[in-house]
C-alpha positions as CSV (number, residue, x, y, z in Angstrom):
1,X,-85.1,15.7,-91.7
2,X,-84.0,14.7,-88.2
3,X,-81.7,16.9,-86.1
4,X,-78.7,15.4,-84.3
5,X,-77.9,16.9,-80.9
6,X,-74.5,16.6,-79.3
7,X,-75.2,15.4,-75.8
8,X,-72.8,15.8,-72.8
9,X,-74.2,13.9,-69.9
10,X,-71.9,15.7,-67.4
11,X,-70.5,14.9,-64.0
12,X,-72.0,14.1,-60.7
13,X,-75.8,14.1,-61.1
14,X,-75.5,15.0,-64.8
15,X,-76.1,11.4,-66.2
16,X,-79.2,11.0,-64.0
17,X,-80.9,14.3,-65.0
18,X,-79.8,13.8,-68.6
19,X,-81.4,10.4,-68.9
20,X,-84.6,11.8,-67.4
21,X,-84.5,14.7,-69.9
22,X,-83.9,12.5,-73.0
23,X,-86.7,10.2,-71.9
24,X,-89.1,13.2,-72.0
25,X,-87.7,14.4,-75.3
26,X,-88.2,10.9,-76.8
27,X,-91.8,10.9,-75.5
28,X,-92.5,14.1,-77.4
29,X,-91.3,12.5,-80.6
30,X,-89.2,15.5,-81.6
31,X,-87.3,13.6,-84.3
32,X,-84.0,14.1,-82.5
33,X,-80.9,11.9,-82.8
34,X,-78.2,12.0,-80.2
35,X,-74.4,11.8,-80.4
36,X,-73.0,11.3,-76.9
37,X,-69.7,13.2,-76.4
38,X,-67.3,13.5,-73.4
39,X,-66.4,16.6,-71.4
40,X,-65.5,17.3,-67.8
41,X,-64.1,14.8,-65.3
42,X,-65.1,11.8,-67.5
43,X,-63.2,13.3,-70.4
44,X,-60.2,14.1,-68.3
45,X,-60.0,10.5,-67.1
46,X,-60.5,8.9,-70.5
47,X,-58.7,11.4,-72.8
48,X,-56.4,13.5,-70.5
49,X,-58.3,16.7,-71.3
50,X,-61.5,18.3,-70.1
51,X,-62.8,19.0,-73.6
52,X,-61.5,16.6,-76.3
53,X,-61.2,17.8,-79.9
54,X,-63.6,15.2,-81.0
55,X,-66.3,16.7,-78.7
56,X,-65.6,20.2,-80.1
57,X,-65.9,18.8,-83.6
58,X,-69.2,17.2,-82.9
59,X,-70.7,20.4,-81.5
60,X,-69.4,22.3,-84.5
61,X,-70.9,19.6,-86.9
62,X,-74.3,19.5,-85.4
63,X,-74.6,23.2,-84.2
64,X,-76.6,22.1,-81.2
65,X,-75.6,20.7,-77.8
66,X,-77.4,19.7,-74.7
67,X,-75.1,19.8,-71.7
68,X,-75.4,18.5,-68.1
69,X,-73.4,20.1,-65.3
70,X,-69.6,19.8,-65.6
71,X,-66.9,19.9,-62.9
72,X,-63.8,22.0,-63.4
73,X,-61.0,20.8,-61.1
74,X,-60.1,23.5,-58.6
75,X,-56.6,24.7,-58.0
76,X,-55.0,22.6,-60.8
77,X,-54.5,25.1,-63.5
78,X,-57.7,24.2,-65.3
79,X,-59.9,27.0,-66.7
80,X,-63.7,26.9,-66.7
81,X,-65.1,24.4,-69.2
82,X,-68.1,26.6,-69.7
83,X,-66.0,29.7,-70.4
84,X,-63.9,27.7,-72.9
85,X,-66.9,26.5,-74.8
86,X,-68.4,29.9,-75.0
87,X,-65.2,31.4,-76.3
88,X,-64.5,28.6,-78.7
89,X,-67.9,28.8,-80.4
90,X,-68.4,32.6,-79.8
91,X,-71.6,31.9,-77.9
92,X,-72.2,35.6,-77.2
93,X,-75.7,35.5,-75.8
94,X,-76.4,33.8,-72.4
95,X,-80.2,33.6,-72.1
96,X,-81.6,32.8,-68.6
97,X,-85.4,32.8,-68.1
98,X,-86.8,33.0,-64.6
99,X,-90.3,31.7,-64.4
100,X,-92.5,31.0,-61.4
101,X,-93.7,27.4,-61.0
102,X,-96.2,26.1,-58.4
103,X,-95.2,24.3,-55.3
104,X,-91.7,25.7,-55.1
105,X,-90.0,27.4,-52.2
106,X,-90.0,30.9,-53.5
107,X,-91.0,34.3,-52.2
108,X,-92.9,35.5,-55.3
109,X,-95.5,34.2,-57.7
110,X,-96.1,35.0,-61.3
111,X,-92.5,36.0,-62.2
112,X,-91.7,35.7,-65.9
113,X,-88.6,37.5,-67.0
114,X,-85.4,36.8,-69.0
115,X,-81.8,37.9,-68.4
116,X,-79.8,38.3,-71.5
117,X,-76.1,38.4,-70.6
118,X,-73.1,39.2,-72.8
119,X,-71.1,36.0,-72.7
120,X,-67.7,36.6,-74.3
121,X,-66.0,39.8,-73.1
122,X,-66.2,42.2,-70.1
123,X,-64.7,41.3,-66.7
124,X,-64.3,37.6,-67.5
125,X,-61.6,38.0,-70.1
126,X,-58.3,36.4,-69.1
127,X,-56.5,39.0,-71.2
128,X,-54.9,41.7,-69.1
129,X,-55.0,39.8,-65.8
130,X,-51.8,40.3,-63.9
131,X,-50.4,39.8,-60.4
132,X,-47.6,42.3,-59.7
133,X,-44.2,40.8,-58.6
134,X,-44.7,41.9,-55.0
135,X,-47.8,39.7,-54.7
136,X,-49.8,42.6,-53.2
137,X,-51.6,44.0,-56.3
138,X,-53.8,42.1,-58.7
139,X,-54.9,43.8,-62.0
140,X,-57.8,42.8,-64.2
141,X,-58.9,44.5,-67.4
142,X,-62.6,44.9,-68.2
143,X,-62.9,45.1,-72.0
144,X,-66.2,46.0,-73.6
145,X,-66.5,46.6,-77.4
146,X,-69.1,48.3,-79.5
147,X,-69.6,45.1,-81.5
148,X,-70.1,43.0,-78.5
149,X,-72.5,45.5,-76.9
150,X,-74.5,46.0,-80.0
151,X,-75.1,42.4,-80.8
152,X,-76.1,41.5,-77.3
153,X,-78.5,44.5,-76.9
154,X,-80.0,43.8,-80.4
155,X,-80.4,40.1,-79.4
156,X,-82.4,41.2,-76.3
157,X,-84.7,43.5,-78.3
158,X,-85.2,40.9,-81.1
159,X,-86.0,38.3,-78.3
160,X,-88.5,40.7,-76.8
161,X,-90.1,41.5,-80.2
162,X,-90.4,37.8,-81.2
163,X,-91.9,36.8,-77.9
164,X,-94.3,39.7,-77.4
165,X,-92.5,41.2,-74.5
166,X,-93.0,44.9,-73.7
167,X,-89.8,46.2,-72.0
168,X,-86.1,45.9,-72.1
169,X,-84.0,47.1,-69.2
170,X,-80.3,47.8,-69.8
171,X,-78.3,47.3,-66.5
172,X,-75.0,49.2,-66.2
173,X,-72.6,51.1,-63.9
174,X,-71.8,53.9,-66.3
175,X,-72.0,56.5,-63.5
176,X,-68.7,55.1,-62.1
177,X,-67.2,52.9,-64.8
178,X,-67.5,55.5,-67.5
179,X,-65.5,53.8,-70.2
180,X,-66.5,50.1,-70.5
181,X,-70.0,50.4,-68.9
182,X,-70.5,53.8,-70.4
183,X,-69.9,52.4,-73.9
184,X,-72.4,49.6,-73.3
185,X,-75.0,52.1,-72.2
186,X,-74.4,54.4,-75.1
187,X,-74.8,51.5,-77.5
188,X,-77.9,50.2,-75.7
189,X,-79.5,53.6,-76.2
190,X,-78.7,53.6,-79.9
191,X,-80.1,50.2,-80.5
192,X,-83.2,50.9,-78.4
193,X,-84.0,53.9,-80.7
194,X,-84.6,51.3,-83.5
195,X,-87.3,49.6,-81.5
196,X,-89.8,52.3,-80.5
197,X,-92.6,49.8,-79.9
198,X,-90.6,48.3,-77.0
199,X,-90.2,50.3,-73.8
200,X,-86.6,50.9,-72.9
201,X,-85.3,51.4,-69.4
202,X,-81.8,51.9,-68.1
203,X,-80.9,51.1,-64.5
204,X,-77.7,51.2,-62.4
205,X,-76.8,47.7,-61.3
206,X,-76.9,48.2,-57.5
207,X,-80.4,49.8,-57.9
208,X,-81.4,46.9,-60.2
209,X,-80.5,44.4,-57.4
210,X,-82.6,46.2,-54.9
211,X,-85.5,46.6,-57.3
212,X,-85.4,42.9,-58.2
213,X,-85.8,42.0,-54.6
214,X,-88.4,44.6,-53.8
215,X,-90.6,44.4,-57.0
216,X,-89.4,41.9,-59.6
217,X,-92.6,42.1,-61.5
218,X,-91.5,45.4,-63.0
219,X,-88.9,43.6,-65.2
220,X,-89.4,41.8,-68.5
221,X,-86.2,41.4,-70.4
222,X,-82.9,42.5,-68.7
223,X,-79.8,42.9,-70.9
224,X,-76.4,43.5,-69.4
225,X,-72.6,42.8,-69.5
226,X,-70.9,39.6,-68.5
227,X,-70.2,40.0,-64.8
228,X,-73.4,41.8,-63.9
229,X,-75.4,39.3,-65.9
230,X,-73.8,36.4,-64.0
231,X,-74.8,37.9,-60.7
232,X,-78.3,39.1,-61.7
233,X,-79.3,35.8,-63.4
234,X,-78.5,33.9,-60.2
235,X,-80.4,36.5,-58.2
236,X,-83.4,36.0,-60.5
237,X,-83.2,32.2,-60.1
238,X,-83.4,32.8,-56.3
239,X,-86.7,34.7,-56.9
240,X,-88.3,31.6,-58.4
241,X,-87.0,28.9,-56.1
242,X,-83.3,28.5,-56.9
243,X,-80.9,27.0,-59.5
244,X,-82.9,23.8,-59.7
245,X,-85.3,25.7,-61.9
246,X,-82.7,27.7,-63.8
247,X,-82.0,26.8,-67.4
248,X,-79.5,28.6,-69.6
249,X,-79.0,28.9,-73.4
250,X,-75.6,30.0,-74.9
251,X,-76.3,31.3,-78.4
252,X,-73.9,32.1,-81.2
253,X,-74.1,32.5,-84.9
254,X,-73.1,28.9,-85.7
255,X,-73.7,27.0,-82.6
256,X,-75.9,26.9,-79.4
257,X,-75.4,25.0,-76.2
258,X,-78.3,24.5,-73.7
259,X,-77.6,23.6,-70.1
260,X,-78.6,23.3,-66.5
261,X,-76.8,26.2,-64.9
262,X,-76.5,24.5,-61.5
263,X,-73.4,22.5,-60.4
264,X,-72.8,18.8,-60.6
265,X,-73.7,18.1,-56.9
266,X,-71.4,15.1,-56.4
267,X,-72.7,14.8,-52.8
268,X,-76.1,13.5,-54.1
269,X,-74.9,11.7,-57.2
270,X,-76.3,8.2,-57.6
271,X,-79.1,8.8,-55.0
272,X,-81.7,9.5,-57.7
273,X,-83.0,12.6,-55.8
274,X,-81.6,15.2,-58.2
275,X,-84.2,17.7,-59.6
276,X,-84.2,17.4,-63.4
277,X,-86.2,20.6,-64.0
278,X,-83.3,22.9,-64.9
279,X,-82.1,20.6,-67.7
280,X,-85.7,19.9,-68.8
281,X,-86.3,23.6,-69.1
282,X,-83.0,23.9,-71.0
283,X,-84.2,21.2,-73.4
284,X,-87.4,23.3,-73.8
285,X,-85.2,26.3,-74.8
286,X,-83.4,24.1,-77.3
287,X,-86.7,23.0,-78.9
288,X,-87.7,26.7,-79.1
289,X,-84.4,27.4,-80.9
290,X,-85.0,24.5,-83.3
291,X,-88.5,25.9,-84.2
292,X,-90.4,23.4,-82.1
293,X,-91.9,26.0,-79.8
294,X,-95.1,24.0,-79.2
295,X,-93.1,21.0,-77.9
296,X,-91.0,23.4,-75.8
297,X,-94.2,24.8,-74.3
298,X,-95.4,21.3,-73.7
299,X,-92.4,20.6,-71.5
300,X,-93.0,23.8,-69.5
301,X,-96.7,23.2,-69.1
302,X,-96.0,19.5,-68.2
303,X,-93.6,20.5,-65.4
304,X,-96.2,22.9,-64.1
305,X,-98.8,20.2,-64.1
306,X,-96.6,17.7,-62.3
307,X,-95.6,20.2,-59.6
308,X,-99.3,21.0,-59.0
309,X,-100.8,17.5,-59.2
310,X,-98.2,14.8,-58.6
311,X,-96.4,15.8,-55.4
312,X,-95.6,12.2,-54.7
313,X,-93.5,12.1,-57.9
314,X,-91.6,15.4,-57.2
315,X,-88.0,15.4,-55.9
316,X,-87.4,16.3,-52.2
317,X,-85.8,19.7,-52.9
318,X,-89.2,20.8,-54.1
319,X,-91.1,19.3,-51.1
320,X,-92.0,16.0,-52.7
321,X,-91.2,12.4,-51.9
322,X,-90.3,11.2,-55.4
323,X,-87.1,10.7,-57.3
324,X,-85.5,11.9,-60.5
325,X,-87.0,8.9,-62.3
326,X,-90.5,9.3,-60.9
327,X,-90.5,13.0,-61.9
328,X,-89.6,12.0,-65.5
329,X,-92.2,9.3,-65.4
330,X,-94.9,11.6,-64.3
331,X,-94.0,14.2,-67.0
332,X,-94.0,11.5,-69.7
333,X,-97.4,10.3,-68.5
334,X,-98.7,13.8,-68.7
335,X,-97.4,14.4,-72.1
336,X,-98.8,11.2,-73.5
337,X,-102.0,11.6,-71.4
């Protein structure tokens, strides 16, 4: 039985990298059908809203979405589209792998780690945000629950177990933020005790940042709360060459959205020089989620082969002289080779 995927092409460079990604998925003969839906600036122009109800209904119906980068207008009262989608579908686990690829501008080799970020609570809740009448004091509430902490830590340990990973590091600030971060750490310790075969490490967030820069190879799976996870996952992307190689999965009980985590880059839209790797790697995560891990691995291995052997087909940001289309062409040729 075929699987239908809700596809959001996105804004800026989104349509270009999405077309390249779908070309690769079709070459793999994954048995996927696509329903194209609107979100972002395109949806705002066509429907007067950033996320039409029809788009939400399609994601709910299919349970899977592949999303290009979206633009949220700044300073016009619009809230983040990504945050809205995560809350609407309770996509509690944000899974961000950081993997070294050849030929990229990075300071390290052989990095292979995953950040698992709690996606629905913590510092990013709009509840409790307040600006006092005098305009001189802003208040923001950090809310962390036992349920939210337990399911994200358990997700991280199950991910480690299923993928043969050896260590989970819980990153926190419980030494100072004794309530919310303290609760997260207490729950992490409780869940870790149920997985004695996996090494458990706890690390204060500022030390974690330093350790990631000095010796990133000591990390395997990192699990943390929303704000820390947002920061650390981008730091990890920087270790392997930047957001052009950074995919993200947003996983819930009933739906999952896979995305390139970089922005829509309107300054290069239409120039056909956008790097499609982040969205291709997100598509590989999607295939893993759908039980097609061999095909997901084929994409990752194919990207590695193209970066090693087809520099003329690689986009300029990775030191090549090619285009978005030539990268996709080279990857398809490799997969069919």
